[in-house]
C-alpha positions, 0 to 999 in steps of 0.5 A, a space after each residue: 588329162 591324160 589319153 594315151 596311155 588309157 587311165 584305167 591302165 595306168 591305174 591297174 598298174 599302181 593298185 588304184 586310180 588314186 595312187 595313180 595321182 599320187 605317184 603322177 603327180 610327185 614323178 612330175 614335181 621331181 621332173 620339173 625339179 630336175 629341169 629347174 637345177 639345169 636351168 630350163 623352164 620346161 622338159 625337153 621337147 616341150 613334153 608336159 611332166 604329168 605326160 612323161 610320168 603316165 609314159 615311165 609308169 605304163 613303160 614299167 620304168 616307174 614302179 610304185 610301192 607302198 613305202 
């Protein structure tokens, strides 16, 4: 479960909690695929992919679009 940043603040950034779920899960999968392509089984610093995706959304590095 994501505690930092707060889920309500993340949901505001992407529009809804449903959109937050979709965006973070897709990004987490991308992060795991990138790690696997580099021969890694985990992300650097043992970070969880879902937490990394949430931090990217909160920091403005990842922006949700309606595509």
